Structure formats: C-alpha cells, structure tokens
C-alpha positions as CSV (number, residue, x, y, z in Angstrom):
1,M,24.5,-8.9,80.9
2,L,22.8,-9.5,77.6
3,Y,19.6,-8.0,78.9
4,L,21.4,-4.9,80.1
5,E,23.1,-4.5,76.7
6,F,19.6,-4.9,75.1
7,L,18.3,-2.1,77.4
8,F,21.3,0.0,76.2
9,L,20.3,-0.7,72.6
10,L,16.8,0.5,73.3
11,V,18.0,3.6,75.1
12,M,20.3,4.6,72.2
13,L,17.4,4.1,69.7
14,Y,15.1,6.2,71.9
15,I,17.7,9.0,72.2
16,G,18.2,9.0,68.4
17,S,14.4,9.1,67.9
18,R,14.3,12.4,69.8
19,F,16.5,13.9,67.1
20,G,14.9,12.0,64.2
21,G,16.3,11.4,60.7
22,I,20.0,11.9,60.5
23,G,20.1,12.1,64.3
24,L,18.9,8.5,64.5
25,G,21.9,7.4,62.3
26,V,24.6,9.3,64.1
27,V,23.4,8.6,67.6
28,S,23.2,4.9,66.7
29,G,26.9,5.3,65.6
30,I,27.7,6.3,69.2
31,G,25.9,3.1,70.4
32,L,27.7,1.0,67.9
33,L,31.1,2.3,69.1
34,I,30.2,1.5,72.7
35,E,29.0,-1.9,71.8
36,V,32.3,-2.7,70.1
37,L,34.8,-1.0,72.3
38,V,33.1,-1.2,75.7
39,F,30.9,-4.3,75.5
40,K,33.4,-6.1,73.2
41,M,30.9,-7.2,70.7
42,P,32.4,-8.2,67.3
43,P,31.1,-5.6,64.7
44,T,29.1,-6.9,61.8
45,S,29.1,-5.5,58.3
46,P,27.3,-2.2,57.6
47,P,24.0,-2.5,55.7
48,I,25.6,-1.7,52.3
49,T,22.9,-3.6,50.2
50,V,20.0,-1.7,51.8
51,M,21.7,1.6,51.5
52,L,22.6,1.1,47.8
53,I,19.0,0.1,47.0
54,I,17.7,3.3,48.7
55,L,20.3,5.4,46.9
56,A,19.5,3.9,43.5
57,V,15.7,4.1,43.9
58,V,15.8,7.6,45.4
59,T,18.0,8.8,42.6
60,C,15.6,7.6,39.9
61,A,12.6,8.9,41.7
62,S,14.3,12.2,42.3
63,I,15.1,12.6,38.6
64,L,11.4,11.8,37.9
65,E,10.4,14.6,40.3
66,A,12.9,17.0,38.8
67,A,11.5,16.2,35.3
68,G,8.0,17.1,36.4
69,G,6.8,13.5,36.3
70,L,5.7,13.6,39.9
71,K,3.5,16.6,39.2
72,Y,2.0,14.8,36.2
73,M,1.1,11.8,38.4
74,L,-0.4,14.2,40.9
75,Q,-2.6,15.8,38.2
76,I,-3.9,12.4,37.2
77,A,-4.6,11.6,40.8
78,E,-6.3,14.9,41.4
79,K,-8.6,14.4,38.3
80,I,-9.7,11.0,39.7
81,L,-10.3,12.5,43.2
82,R,-12.3,15.5,41.9
83,S,-14.4,13.5,39.6
84,N,-15.6,11.4,42.6
85,P,-15.6,13.8,45.5
86,K,-18.1,12.0,47.6
87,K,-15.9,8.9,47.6
88,I,-12.8,10.8,48.9
89,T,-12.6,8.7,52.0
90,F,-12.0,5.6,49.9
91,L,-10.1,7.2,46.9
92,G,-7.8,9.4,49.0
93,P,-6.1,6.4,50.7
94,I,-6.1,4.4,47.5
95,V,-4.3,7.2,45.7
96,T,-1.6,7.6,48.3
97,Y,-1.1,3.9,48.6
98,T,-0.8,3.5,44.8
99,M,1.8,6.4,44.6
100,T,3.9,4.7,47.2
101,L,3.6,1.3,45.5
102,M,4.9,2.9,42.3
103,L,7.6,5.2,43.8
104,G,8.9,3.0,46.6
105,T,8.6,5.9,49.0
106,G,5.8,7.5,50.9
107,H,7.1,11.1,50.8
108,A,5.0,12.0,47.7
109,V,2.1,12.3,50.2
110,Y,3.0,15.9,51.0
111,T,1.9,17.1,47.6
112,I,-1.4,15.2,47.4
113,M,-2.6,15.7,51.0
114,P,-3.7,19.4,50.7
115,I,-5.8,18.3,47.6
116,I,-7.5,15.5,49.6
117,G,-8.3,18.0,52.4
118,D,-9.6,20.6,50.0
119,I,-12.0,18.1,48.3
120,A,-13.3,16.8,51.6
121,L,-13.9,20.3,53.0
122,K,-15.7,21.5,49.9
123,N,-18.0,18.5,50.0
124,G,-18.9,18.8,53.7
125,I,-16.9,15.7,54.6
126,R,-14.9,15.6,57.8
127,P,-11.3,16.0,56.5
128,E,-9.9,13.7,59.2
129,R,-11.6,10.8,57.6
130,P,-9.7,10.6,54.3
131,M,-6.6,12.5,55.4
132,A,-5.6,10.3,58.4
133,A,-6.3,7.1,56.4
134,A,-4.4,8.5,53.4
135,S,-1.3,9.3,55.5
136,V,-1.3,5.8,56.9
137,A,-1.9,4.2,53.5
138,S,1.1,6.1,52.1
139,Q,3.3,4.2,54.5
140,L,1.4,0.9,54.4
141,G,2.2,0.7,50.7
142,I,5.9,0.5,51.2
143,T,6.0,-3.3,51.8
144,A,3.9,-3.6,48.6
145,S,6.3,-1.8,46.3
146,P,8.6,-3.9,44.2
147,I,11.3,-1.3,44.4
148,S,11.2,-0.4,48.1
149,A,14.3,-1.2,50.1
150,A,12.3,-3.3,52.5
151,V,10.9,-5.6,49.8
152,V,14.2,-5.9,47.9
153,Y,16.1,-6.7,51.1
154,Y,13.6,-9.4,51.9
155,L,14.0,-10.9,48.4
156,S,17.8,-10.9,48.6
157,A,17.8,-12.4,52.1
158,L,15.2,-15.1,51.5
159,S,15.9,-16.1,47.9
160,G,18.7,-18.5,48.9
161,I,16.5,-20.1,51.6
162,A,13.1,-20.5,50.0
163,E,13.5,-22.4,46.7
164,G,11.7,-20.7,43.9
165,L,11.0,-17.5,45.8
166,T,10.8,-14.5,43.4
167,L,9.9,-10.8,43.6
168,L,6.4,-11.7,42.4
169,S,6.1,-14.2,45.2
170,I,6.6,-11.5,47.8
171,V,4.5,-8.7,46.3
172,G,1.9,-11.4,45.5
173,V,1.4,-11.5,49.2
174,T,2.1,-8.0,50.3
175,I,0.1,-6.1,47.6
176,P,-3.3,-7.8,48.3
177,A,-2.6,-7.8,52.0
178,T,-1.8,-4.1,52.4
179,F,-4.5,-3.1,49.9
180,I,-7.1,-5.0,51.9
181,G,-5.7,-3.3,55.0
182,T,-6.1,0.1,53.3
183,I,-9.7,-0.7,52.4
184,A,-10.5,-1.9,56.0
185,M,-9.3,1.4,57.5
186,S,-11.2,3.4,54.9
187,V,-14.4,1.6,55.8
188,Y,-13.7,2.4,59.5
189,S,-13.0,6.0,58.6
190,L,-16.4,6.5,56.8
191,R,-18.2,7.4,60.0
192,R,-15.4,8.3,62.4
193,G,-15.7,11.5,64.4
194,K,-18.5,14.1,64.3
195,E,-19.8,15.5,61.1
196,L,-17.9,18.6,60.1
197,K,-20.8,21.0,60.8
198,D,-21.0,19.6,64.4
199,D,-17.3,19.5,65.2
200,P,-16.4,22.0,68.0
201,E,-12.9,22.7,66.7
202,Y,-14.2,23.5,63.2
203,Q,-16.9,25.8,64.6
204,K,-14.4,27.5,66.8
205,R,-12.2,28.2,63.8
206,M,-15.1,29.5,61.8
207,E,-15.8,32.1,64.5
208,D,-12.3,33.4,64.1
209,P,-12.2,35.9,61.1
210,I,-8.7,34.9,60.0
211,W,-9.4,31.1,60.1
212,R,-12.8,31.6,58.5
213,E,-11.2,33.5,55.6
214,R,-8.6,30.9,55.1
215,I,-11.1,28.0,55.2
216,L,-13.6,29.6,52.9
217,N,-11.1,30.8,50.3
218,T,-8.5,28.1,50.2
219,T,-8.2,26.1,47.0
220,A,-5.4,23.5,46.7
221,T,-5.0,22.2,43.1
222,T,-2.4,21.2,40.6
223,L,-4.7,21.3,37.6
224,N,-4.1,24.9,36.7
225,E,-0.4,24.2,35.9
226,K,0.4,23.2,32.3
227,L,3.2,20.7,32.3
228,P,5.5,20.0,29.3
229,A,5.4,16.7,27.4
230,S,8.6,15.7,29.0
231,A,6.8,15.3,32.3
232,R,4.5,12.7,30.8
233,N,7.4,11.0,29.1
234,A,9.3,10.8,32.4
235,V,6.4,8.9,34.0
236,Y,6.2,6.5,31.0
237,I,9.9,5.7,31.3
238,F,9.6,5.2,35.1
239,L,6.6,2.9,34.7
240,A,8.6,1.0,32.1
241,S,11.4,0.5,34.7
242,L,8.9,-1.1,37.1
243,A,7.6,-3.4,34.4
244,V,11.1,-4.5,33.4
245,I,12.1,-5.1,37.0
246,V,9.0,-7.3,37.6
247,I,9.6,-9.3,34.4
248,F,13.3,-9.9,35.3
249,G,12.2,-10.9,38.8
250,M,9.7,-13.4,37.4
251,F,12.1,-15.1,35.0
252,P,15.6,-15.7,36.5
253,S,16.8,-17.1,33.2
254,L,16.8,-13.5,31.9
255,R,19.4,-12.7,34.6
256,T,21.7,-15.7,33.8
257,I,25.2,-14.7,32.7
258,E,27.5,-17.2,31.1
259,G,30.2,-18.2,33.6
260,M,28.2,-17.2,36.6
261,P,27.0,-20.1,38.8
262,K,23.8,-18.3,39.7
263,P,21.6,-15.6,38.0
264,V,22.3,-11.9,38.9
265,D,20.5,-11.3,42.2
266,M,17.5,-9.0,42.2
267,A,19.0,-6.5,44.7
268,T,21.9,-5.9,42.3
269,L,19.7,-5.8,39.3
270,I,17.3,-3.3,40.8
271,Q,20.2,-1.0,41.6
272,M,21.4,-1.2,38.0
273,M,17.9,-0.7,36.6
274,M,17.1,2.3,38.8
275,L,20.4,4.0,37.9
276,A,20.0,3.2,34.2
277,F,16.3,4.3,33.9
278,G,17.2,7.4,35.9
279,G,19.8,8.2,33.3
280,L,17.3,7.5,30.6
281,I,14.8,10.0,32.1
282,L,17.5,12.6,32.4
283,I,18.6,12.3,28.8
284,V,15.2,11.9,27.2
285,T,13.5,14.8,29.1
286,K,16.7,17.0,29.1
287,T,16.3,17.6,32.8
288,K,18.9,19.7,34.5
289,P,20.9,17.5,37.0
290,S,21.2,20.5,39.3
291,L,17.5,20.3,40.0
292,V,17.6,16.7,41.3
293,P,19.0,17.3,44.8
294,E,16.5,20.1,45.4
295,G,13.4,17.9,45.5
296,V,11.5,16.4,48.5
297,V,12.2,12.8,47.4
298,F,16.0,13.3,47.3
299,K,16.3,15.0,50.6
300,S,14.0,12.6,52.4
301,G,15.7,9.6,50.8
302,M,19.2,10.7,51.8
303,V,18.1,11.3,55.4
304,A,16.6,7.8,55.5
305,C,19.8,6.3,54.1
306,I,21.9,7.8,56.9
307,A,19.4,6.8,59.5
308,I,19.5,3.2,58.3
309,F,23.3,3.2,58.1
310,G,23.6,3.7,61.9
311,I,20.4,1.9,63.1
312,A,20.8,-1.3,61.2
313,W,24.6,-1.6,61.9
314,M,24.2,-1.1,65.7
315,S,21.2,-3.4,66.0
316,D,22.7,-6.2,63.8
317,T,25.9,-6.1,65.9
318,Y,23.9,-6.7,69.1
319,F,21.6,-9.4,67.7
320,Q,24.4,-11.4,66.1
321,Y,26.2,-11.3,69.4
322,A,23.2,-12.2,71.5
323,M,21.3,-14.7,69.3
324,P,23.1,-17.9,70.5
325,A,22.0,-17.3,74.0
326,F,18.4,-16.3,73.2
327,K,17.6,-18.6,70.3
328,T,16.0,-21.6,72.1
329,S,13.6,-19.8,74.3
330,I,12.5,-17.2,71.7
331,T,12.1,-19.9,69.0
332,E,9.7,-21.9,71.2
333,M,7.6,-18.8,72.0
334,V,7.4,-17.6,68.3
335,N,6.6,-21.0,67.0
336,A,3.7,-21.3,69.5
337,Y,2.5,-17.8,69.0
338,P,3.6,-16.4,65.6
339,W,2.0,-13.0,66.2
340,T,4.7,-12.3,68.9
341,F,7.4,-11.8,66.2
342,A,5.0,-9.4,64.3
343,L,4.6,-7.6,67.6
344,A,8.4,-7.4,68.0
345,M,8.7,-5.9,64.5
346,F,6.0,-3.4,65.2
347,I,7.6,-2.2,68.5
348,V,11.0,-1.9,66.8
349,S,9.4,0.2,64.0
350,V,7.7,2.5,66.5
351,V,11.2,3.3,67.9
352,I,13.2,3.6,64.7
353,N,10.7,5.1,62.2
354,S,11.8,3.1,59.2
355,Q,10.4,0.0,57.6
356,A,13.6,-0.7,55.7
357,A,15.7,-0.4,58.9
358,T,13.2,-2.6,60.8
359,C,13.4,-5.3,58.1
360,K,17.2,-5.1,58.1
361,M,17.2,-5.4,61.9
362,M,14.6,-8.1,62.4
363,L,14.7,-10.4,59.3
364,P,18.1,-11.8,60.3
365,V,16.7,-12.4,63.8
366,G,13.7,-14.3,62.4
367,L,16.0,-16.3,60.1
368,G,18.3,-17.0,63.0
369,L,15.3,-18.3,65.0
370,G,14.5,-20.7,62.1
371,L,11.1,-19.0,61.3
372,P,9.6,-20.1,58.0
373,P,9.7,-17.6,55.1
374,A,5.9,-17.7,54.7
375,L,5.6,-16.3,58.2
376,L,8.3,-13.7,57.8
377,I,6.7,-12.5,54.5
378,G,3.1,-12.7,55.7
379,I,3.8,-10.4,58.7
380,M,6.0,-8.0,56.8
381,P,3.4,-5.1,57.1
382,S,4.1,-5.2,60.9
383,S,7.3,-3.3,60.1
384,Y,5.1,-0.2,59.9
385,G,4.4,0.9,63.5
386,Y,5.7,4.4,63.6
387,F,2.2,5.9,63.3
388,F,1.9,4.8,67.0
389,I,3.9,7.8,68.2
390,P,2.7,10.8,66.0
391,N,6.1,12.2,65.2
392,Y,6.6,11.0,61.6
393,P,6.9,13.9,59.1
394,S,3.9,12.8,56.9
395,D,1.6,12.6,59.9
396,I,2.7,16.0,61.3
397,A,2.3,17.5,57.8
398,T,-1.2,16.0,57.5
399,C,-2.3,17.7,60.7
400,T,-0.9,21.0,59.4
401,F,-2.6,20.6,56.0
402,D,-6.0,20.0,57.6
403,I,-7.1,23.7,58.2
404,T,-10.4,22.6,59.8
405,G,-8.5,21.1,62.8
406,T,-10.2,17.7,62.6
407,T,-6.9,15.8,62.0
408,K,-5.0,16.3,65.2
409,I,-2.8,14.9,67.9
410,G,-4.9,14.6,71.0
411,K,-4.5,16.0,74.4
412,F,-3.1,12.7,75.7
413,Y,-0.6,12.4,72.8
414,F,-1.6,8.8,71.9
415,N,-5.2,9.6,71.1
416,H,-4.4,11.0,67.7
417,S,-6.1,10.7,64.3
418,F,-3.7,8.1,63.0
419,M,-3.9,5.5,65.8
420,A,-7.1,3.7,64.8
421,P,-6.6,3.6,61.0
422,G,-3.0,2.5,61.6
423,L,-3.8,-0.4,63.9
424,I,-6.7,-1.5,61.7
425,G,-4.6,-1.3,58.5
426,V,-1.5,-3.1,59.9
427,I,-3.4,-5.9,61.8
428,T,-5.6,-6.6,58.8
429,A,-2.7,-6.6,56.4
430,C,-0.7,-9.1,58.7
431,C,-3.7,-11.4,59.0
432,V,-4.4,-11.5,55.3
433,G,-0.7,-11.6,54.4
434,Y,0.0,-14.6,56.6
435,A,-3.0,-16.5,55.3
436,L,-2.0,-15.7,51.7
437,A,1.7,-16.6,52.3
438,L,0.8,-20.1,53.5
439,F,-0.6,-20.8,50.0
440,I,1.8,-18.8,47.8
441,I,5.2,-19.2,49.5
C-alpha cells in the first residue's frame, strides 16, 4: 500500500507540474487532502519556516528592485561583460551566478540575459554557449546564497544535529562547489555547437528579411539609463545586510539573549534582518511602497511561496508516515552508495521545480535515514534538477532572448541547450561539495 501511495504522490506532483507555479501548490493541496482523509495519514505541520524565509528575502529584494538597485547591479555587470566581450562564455555564467548568490533568487536572470546574447552576437560567438550556461548558473547559485530559503532551511534543520555547524560552514562548502561547477560547464560550452556563421538555423533566419533586420539592429543595454543615487545606496544597504547576516552566523554569541537557553536561530534572525534592511532601503531611498509588488522578483517569489506551501506539506505528510517501513532498506543502500540519495533529490527537483521545496521535502528524509550532515550538505546542489525538463521560466525566456535560434529546445524535447551544462554543473558541484564537506563539516 505504501508503494501505491508513493505512486499517488508522484502523480499529484506530475499533474501540478503541468500547471506550474501556483498550480503546483494548489494541486498538491488536493493530494494532501486525499492523503489525510482517504489514506488516513496524520498531517504534519505546514512548512512555515521556509515560507517565512522566502517572504522576508523576497520582500527585501523586491524593495531593492523597486528602488532601482537591481538596475544598478545590472549596469555594473554589463560594464564588466562589455569590457571583456571575448570572454563572455566565462563571464556570463559567473555574472548570473554571482547575482543569484547575492539576491537569493535566480529570477534576476531575465534582465541580464538579453545583454549576454547581444554581446555574444556582436562578437561572432554562438549565443547558446554563454546563454545556456548562464541560465543554469543562475539556478546553481541558489544553494550558495546565504539568504536563499534552501540554505537557511538546511542551517535551521542541521544546526541542532551537527555541533558547531554555522552558516559559514554550509556556504564554505556550497560556494566553492557550485562555482567550480559553473566553471566546468563554461569550459564545456567554449566549443559546443557549430560556429555562428556555420549554424543552419542562424543562416535560415538571416535569409528572412524580418529576422535579418532584427538580428542586425538589435541592441540590448542598460548603460544608456541614468539612475539616481538612491539606486546605488539601495545596493550598498543590501550588501550590508548580507555582511551582517554572515557575521551573526559566524558568531553565535552575538545572537545570545539573556534568559534564553540558546542563541536566536539563524532562520529567525534572517527573517528579521531581511525585513529590517528592507525597511531601511525603503526609508533611505524614499521608494514608493506601491512599486514593490509590481517587480519581477516579488511576483516570482510569491508564486514560489505558494508552490512550496502545498508541495512540501503534501510530501512531508507522506514521508513521515512511510519512513518507519522504508528506513532499514533505504539506509543500507544509501550508506553503500551515497550518490543514490543525490539522485533521489535530483529526480524530486525535476518534478517540483524548486530547490527550497526539494530541500524541505528530502532533508527530513535524509535525517530520518541517519545520513551524516557532511553528505547531506555536500550533495546539496543535486536539489537543482529542473533543467532536465526545459519548462522552467528562466530556460524558456533564454530561448526567447536568443534571436539567432542557437539556444533551443530540440526536436526530441530532452535534447535541449541546457541539458549538458546542467548535468556537468550539478555533478561537478556534488563531487566537489562532498569532498569539501568531509573536511569542513
């Protein structure tokens, strides 16, 4: 019966994935109701901590966007890219990775991707090379960000298990691991595909007068827009928030409150910090609050929050119910072959399109199996597998932004531009991460 109920869980996740975003959350709600009322599974608690982390971080990042800070960051990134155009296949993915690391979300990629494509095109470089890798890098950087919901949830769940574990311990593994993964897929991308002048799709478009006009006369840039000083100040305040969070994460004594048996946990502290620094940006830059909900970051973040609400609650209810029966056999397999748990995380991520939801769903399973924190942290990048099926918004947008047609979803659906960079990036990051975690954790 447990296997049939697990099949039901997968079916509900698949149905939800067909709708995406909010659809994932509400369809999972249907599955949760059936689990409880039909299969008689005791409901677990909803993923309140993860949702509140996302709300706080998205709120602060959305205020940064409304204040013009995101455009200011983009202008700096574009200056770096345009000053080294021949290195775009390396610098493009590094820029998107860095922006995600700083913002805790990969949705800023929409604004930088047309610029990456424009630089590649104007320098005779096949745009697929930097663009596909940059799209993957923007998501690979999530497990490296000290303010992403995935990292903060890992910290809150593991801090009571691994003595001395801090925020710096986790990002000390995930940052170098995912960065090396980004470099590895950039190296692969240097020579992938035919040169632009030999690409049949590009040549076909150049024969079409409409496409030819668009290709030859398109210029994507943010440099011609003059931003107010408040945009720069918003970025400085946001960067200060990251520095303060890391410092408080490194020194638990700073979080000690008289009368409390333990220091304030980092999940709670980050929520407070993000709200407070969001308020500080709002006041200092005199940003209109009405502009905040209109940005890309806010809309994408709220959709992610609803999706995680349903997905994580439904999945956690099943696994808490089924774990006693599965524990022995699964533990033996994972202890013998650690990569199998990474593969399980990867497969779950392919279905649910969220690293935070994957971590919330799978970390309790790993802890229930008695897996060591070093293994769980080292393979954390395997929570990014949703490039496998090319339906994620950033991947679809990247295909659209590449007006040469080199970045595409293939005839057979799975032979798309993001598959090879994604596999190289994730596998490299997991291997490096596990090796580092054995020394650091």
